[in-house]
N, C-alpha and C positions, 0 to 999 in steps of 0.2 A: 454350243451349236448341235456337237455331237448327242447330248446327253438328251437336247431338247427333240431334236429329230429320233433318237434311241425310244424315248418312254412317253413321247407326245408331250410335254409339259411346256411350261411358260418360262422365257429364261428368266424371270424371278423367280421361279421356284428352283431353277438348276443352282442359280447363282447363293441361294439359301443353302441348298445344300452343299456347296461345296465350301463354303462358309464351316458350316458346320463339321465338314470333315477335312479340314485345313488342305483342302482344293486337292483331295484324291478322288479323282472321276470314279474310281472302280468304287467306293464305300458312298460316295454321292448318290451314284446308281443303286446301290443296297439298301439304301435310306428310303430313297425315293419310291421305290418298288417297295418296298415293306409297306410305306404308309399308303399306297395306292391299293395295296392287296388287303389291307387291314380297313377301308373305307366298306360302311353298308352297302352302297351302291355301286355299282361298277362305273356307272356312269356319269358319275357326279363330278361337277365342278370342283376343281382345287383351289384351295382358297391361298392367297401368299402374301395377307396383311399384316403377317405376326412375325415376328423374329424368330430365328431358330432358337434359341432360349426359352421362347413362351411357347414353343409348341407340344400340346399334351397329348399323349397318347388316347386313343377309345378309352370311353368308359368299362370296358370289359376286359381290357386290360390289366394285370396286374402294375402296380406303380413302381416295384424294385426290381433290381436284379436278381435273378436265380443262380444257382451254383451247378454247371455242368461237369462231372467228373468223367474222366478218359483214363483206361489203363491201356501201356501196349508194350508188348514184352516176346519177345524170342523166347520161347520155352525149350531149346536145345532137343528137338525131338528125336534126332539122328545121332542123339549119345545114348546106348541101351543101359548105359550102368545106373541104376536105381530111377530107370523111367518111371516107376510106378508109383515108387515114394514121392520122387519129386513132382510129376504132374498132381499128384494130391495134394501136396504144397501150394501149388499154381491154385487149383482150384479152391482150397482154401482160403486163398489172400483174397480172391474173389468174392466170395461169399463173405468175408469179414468187412473188404472196403465198399462192397456195394456199389463198383461205379456203374456209370450210367451206360457207357461204350466200353468195351474190350476189344484189343485188337491184338492178335495172336499170329507168331511168325513160328515156322519150322514145326507145324502141327504134323502128326502123321496120323496114321489109319488107327492106331491103336488108342490114340488118344478121342477119336470120335463117340465111341459108345457111353465114354466117361463124362464128356462136353453137353450129351444129351440126357444122360441119366441125371447129373447132377444140377446142371444150370437150364435144361430144356423150359421148364416151368417159367422163370423168370427174366429169361432171355430170347430174341429170337436170333439163329444162328444162320449165318450167311457164309458158305465155305468157297474157298479158291479151287484152283486146277488139281483135281484131285487123283490125275493119271500123272501126277510127278509124285515120288516119294515122300515129298513134303509140301505145304503149301500155309496158306495165311487163312485165317478166319476173323470175321468181326460178329461180335455179338452187342444188342443192342435192348435194353431193358424193356419189359414187358408191362412192367411193376409201378412205373410212374410215369407222366408225361405225356398218358394218352396217346401211347407209340401208335401212327400207322405209316406202316413199308409203303413208299410212292415206286422204288425202283431197285434192283438189283444187278449188279454184273459182274463179270471176271476178264478182265484183259489181259493177254500175253504180251510179253516184250516180244518183238518179232526178230529180234538178234540175240536173244539169250541164249547161252549152251548149260544154262542150268535151271531151265525150266522156270524162269521167275515172272512173275505176274501180280497184278494191282488189283485190288478187289473195292469195290464200290458199293452202298450203301444210300441210297435215299430216302429218308422219311422226315415224318414230322414229330415234334415232342413239344409239349405244350404250344401247339397251334404254330408251331414253328419249325420252317424249313432247314434241316439239316444234312450236310452231306458227309458222309463218313469214307474213309479211303485208308488202306494199309498194303506196304510190301515187304518182303525184303529182297533188297537189288545185290545184283551179281556181287559175289564174295573174291576175296583176294587181291592183292596188289596188280598181280598181271592183268586185271578186267576191270583196270580204273577206266579205261573209255567208254567201255558199254555201259558203266554204272553212272557215267556221268551223264549219258545219252539216256537212260533210262529212268533217272530223276528229271531230268530236262522234260523227256514224256509227259511224266505224271504231273509235273505243276503245268504244265502248258495246258493238259486235259481240264485241269480241277480251276485253271483259272480261265478257260473259254467255257467250260460248262458255267462258270458264276456269273459269265455276261450275258448268256441268253437265259438264263432263269437265277435270279440271286437268291442266295441263301448263305449258311453258314457252314465254311467248308473247313475241314481237319483233318489233314495227314499225318499219321503216324506209323512207325515201324522200324526193322532194321535196314537202316540205309546203307551199311557197311563202307560209309563216307569218309573220307580224310579232311581236314580243314582246308588243305590246299587245294583240294577236288572243288570244294563249295565254290572258290573264286573263281572259277573256271566255267560255271554254269552260266545259261543265259540272263543277264539282267531282267528282262524281260519277262521272265519267268521266275526267279526267285526274289525278284524285287516287290513282287505281289505278295509276299507270307511274310508273316513273323517266325523267326526260330523259338519256339515259345521258354528255352532255356536262356537265352539272351534275352527275351522282352523279361523275363522274371529275375534277372539281377545276375546273371552268370556266375552262379554260386560254386565256386571250387569243388565242393561235395558233392554234388550233384553233377557234374562235368562228366565222368566217365561211366559208361554205361558197361564197358568190356575190359575189364581191368586185373590182369593175371598177378596181379600183387596184391589184392585184397580176395580174389576169389581163385579158388585151387580145382575147380571142375576140370579144367583141361590140363593139369599137372603138368605145365608149360613150365620147361628149363629156363625161359627168358621173361623178362620184363617188359608189358606192355600195356598203356594204357591209350584206350581211345573212345570218342563219343560218338559209337556206330549207331546205335539207337536217338533218335530224333523226333520231335513234333513239330510240325509246320501248321498255322493257322493263317489262312487266309485272309488279308486284311480287312477289316470290316468293324464299323463304329458299333455293330449291334454284339459285339463278343471279345473281350478281352483276356487275356491268359492271366491268372490270378497266382500260380504256384507251381513248382513241378518238385517232386521227391523222388528217390528209389524204393523201390520195392525188393521182397526176396533176398534181404542178406542177413537172415538166420540160416545157420549149418543145420542140415538136419541130421539127428542123430542117429535114426534108423536106416541110412546109407552112408553117412559122414561125407554129404556132399550139398552145395545149395541147391535151389531148386532148378536154376541153371546156369549157365557161363556167363549169361548176362543179366544184368540187374533189369527189371522191370521201371517204364517209367509212369509215373502217377501224375496227370497233370489236372490242375484243375482251372475251369475258365468260367468269369461271370457273362452271364447272360441278359441282355437287356431286353426288356419288354415295351 
């Protein structure tokens, strides 16, 4: 009944969508909304005399999935040692991989001219709160997918003591609506409560935005989150998302993104391995996580450092048409 009232479709249509999505109401809403948006005439009646498996997309839609590539990386702009050489390596990785979307955290003002000069022709740039010493950035490709930017926003967490915020970019790629989010959540053990609140607020924002206007939503960044903190998140928020590392097989070789046993940048006298950096995909039948790998693991001879004290996360997704 809720789906029928929300979208104005028949009970039969709603039941078919629920069957297709294993009774996930949010995903069912995504499917029906996508189908309605793709119809030639908005007022056309919806036919429901076919089984979900027999439904075919309109003729102008490619039959198979396409791959979306997303890179999330804390570039450690607060460390001044080797900052120029290290960020050159970050840009080189981006140019080599050519991800559709790049989410950067701990960017500093010194980085901005380099980003614009080296990546400005290929990517649309959205910057976070530059009144802070460091901030977040989202880059979305302009070279494929007929990019159309629909909305940009920066939202500061009201109780942060570290200037933390999240960035949102809403856009169309290949005529499909995407919402990309990145953040650098509150750091250090003592700020666990604030960090959990920030992650809850962001996930809730993404979830509610999807309910109002369905699309594919991906949230990546340096969460600074510990596994025990995830268990304290509101299930009504985290339950609507897939953790990309988990759904791609929980590979131990890609688990730790901040690892003092293999990354010597911090020169830490202790051993610590944590999965600070994560990528979340809002549950949807239109997009599935394909793989996850780490980048930035080659030490630079010019400064004897890695590009960052964090490994970057490179995620690949299959997007259905």
